[in-house]
N, C-alpha and C positions, 0 to 999 in steps of 0.2 A: 435818629433824622437828624438831630440840630450838633453833631458831634463828629457825627461824617463831613455833616456844610462845614465847620468849624477847620472841621481836618481838611479841606478840600480848599477852600481858600485859604490858608497858613501856604501849603502845597505848589496853588498856581504863583503866589504873592510871592513867596520868599523862594523860589525852584532853588538858590545856593544855601540854604541851607544845610545840606549833605557836607559841604567844605569845611561848615561852622561846626560842623555834630562831634568831633574832637576836642575843638577849644572845650564848647560847651561842658563835655561830660568832667573835664579835665580840671575842672573849673568848681563842680560840681563834688566832684568826688570826696574833698576831704568830710561831705557832708555824714559818710559811710565809713569811712576808714581812717580819720584823726579826732573828731570833734567828738564822737564817745571817750573815747580814751584820754581823750581833756579834759572834756567836765568831769566823770569818772572821779579826775585828779582833785580839779578844783571842787566837788564834792566833798572828798575824804578827809580826814585830816595824815597823817604820817607818825605823829605819834607813838603806838603803838606798834610794836614789835611785832604783830605777827601780818601789820597792810605795808610790811616796807617794801617785801619781794613785790607782791600785788603791785603795789605802788611803780616799783621801778622797768614791772613790768607793762604796764601804760605808758607810762612816762617815754620806754623804746619804744613801742608800738605806737605813739602819739606819731615821737619827731620822726619815724620810718614811715611812716604815713604822709603829712605833710613836705617831708625830703622827694617822698615818691609823685605828690598832686604837683612841686616842684617842677620836675622834670618835665611829668605831662603836659605842662601845660606847656614849657618854652620844646619839648617837641614838635605840640599842635599850632604854636606861632611860628615857629621854623619851617612846618608844613606848608601852612600859610604862605608864607614868604616864598621858601619854592616852584609853589605851583601855582599862586595867587587866588585873587579871588574876581571869580568875574560874576560882578552882583548884578541882573536884569530882573527888575521889577515887571509882573505882567504880562514875561515873555516866557512864556514853556519854551525849553534846549528839546 
């Protein structure tokens, strides 16, 4: 009941959250796409010959993930600028 009440309170307080959802998702996306690859690179050394291919793959995937996240943030901001954000508190639409 508590979580249902909190969810209802957030939905009534911030009815404009669905228009911000793409931006919030694009900002949070590197946590699953890029950071694990970049953390693996930070933890492993590239001194041994066997890790070079895996290190390069992680670098490629981490860079690709970050580039995708930057493009998604730009697209979300573009969409917000195009449609506008009509923020109204405690006024359901």
